[in-house]
Residue, then its C-alpha position, 0 to 999 in steps of 0.5 A: m500500500a505504501t508503495e502505491l501511495r508514494l507513486l500516487a502522491g509523486a507524479s512520474d518523472l517526465s524527464t525520463l521519457d524516451g526521446e526527450r533530450h536535455p541541453p548540456a549541464w553547462r548550458r543549463a547553468w549559464g541559462a540560470t546564471w546570466p539573468r542574475l548577472a544582467a540584473v546586477a549589472l543593471l543595478l550597478a549601472a543605475w547606481q553609477a548614474v545616480v552618483l554621476s548626477g551629483w545628487k549627493p557628494d561622494y563621501l555620502l554616496p560613493g560609486p560602485a568601484a569604490v564600494l567594491s574595492r572596499l568590499g574586496q579589502e574587507a573580504r581579506s580580513g578575518v573579522f568579515y568572515q567572523a561576522l558572516g559566520t555569526t549571522g549565518a549561524r543565527a539564520v540557520t538556527g532561527f529558520t530551523l526552529a521556525l520550520v519545525i514550529g511552522s510545520a507542526t502548527g500548519l499540520a495541526v490546523v489542517s487536521s482540525g476544522s475548529l482549530r482552523t477557524a480559531v487559528g487560521s486568521l491569527l496566523t495571517g495576522l502574525q505573518s503580516m506584522p512587521s518583525i521590528a514590532w516584536f523586538p520591544l517584547a523580545i528584549l523585555l522577555f530575554g534582554l539583549s541576548e541571542a534568544a531575543i534575536t532567535f525569538v523574533v526570527v522564529l515569529g517572523a518565519a513560522p507563520a509563513i511556513a505554516n500558511g504555506l503548508i496549509s495552502g499546499i494541503d488545501h490544493v491537494p486534489p480531493l480525488l487523491l485523498r479519496y484514493g488514499r483512504v480507499a487504499g487504507a490510509r487513515g489519520l497520520s498515515l494519510y498525511r504522511h503518504v499522500a497529503l504531505p508529498a502531494a503538497l510539497p511543491s506548494f509547501f516549498g513556496g512557503l519555505k522560500q517565503g519563510w526564509a525571506f521573512a527570517w532573513r529580514s527579521l534577523l538583520a533587523g534584530e542585529l541592528l537593534v540587539m548588538l552583543g559586544n562579544r560577537s561581530s555580525l553583519g547587522a552590527r557592522l552596518n550599524f557601526a558604519r552608520e555611526l562612524g559615517d563610513s558610507e563605503g563600509l555601509l554600502a559594502g555591508m548592504l551588498v553582502v546582505l544582498l548577495v547572500g539573499m541572491l545566493v540562497d534564492a538561487l539554491f531554493g530555485v535549484a531545489g524547487r526545479g528539482i521538486r517540480r520535475r520530480w512531481g511532473l510539474a515541469e520539464 
């Protein structure tokens, strides 16, 4: 029975059909890379155009060349990688906790009609709250600590993950669930072998959105909660602002942007693999 349910929940991999040909790996990689490079080039060109317009003096708004040179200098220092590692570790920890809590909450909501009525709109309300609004409460409860940052990251990401799971399961075809019940799946077995695998493509979108909320919440938290013994990307941004170091500030913002683009690319690769596996893309 379990084999039949797994085959039913995950559609056949259409990429294995006879006669279908795929382009070389390097061409697929280049096809996925050049649009991002073009977007970065357009951003740098627009930035340089604003600098050349004389809107702000160079000491307030330096050009891309100066900022990239500063970024190259910082990339050769150990403090930069320490800050990047601290922020990365916080992001992974917070997102993992949000994934566990959000998935458990979403599964509980979809399994109970009364709980959905009670909690469904609350999750949407929590998701719409700005993460910065949680920091006074987080600092009051946990003080200036790692726990305060993690608290806000989890609250920023978990509702999006829960709503993604709820939406994914809501869009599972009823015929699929009916077949699962006929095949003998009940309760948790129905969700494990049918509903959750079938909802994975939609749920993955919720994970991606949850990561975006987690990353934004984390950087906001690091700007407000600075621990003296740990360097981070947010703390470096704040120090650059206080010192009037516009080159360092923009270099830090570029790092935040590049990390976001890198994680988005990783999500894109995983998402395309899931869609191909479920027969939703060639």
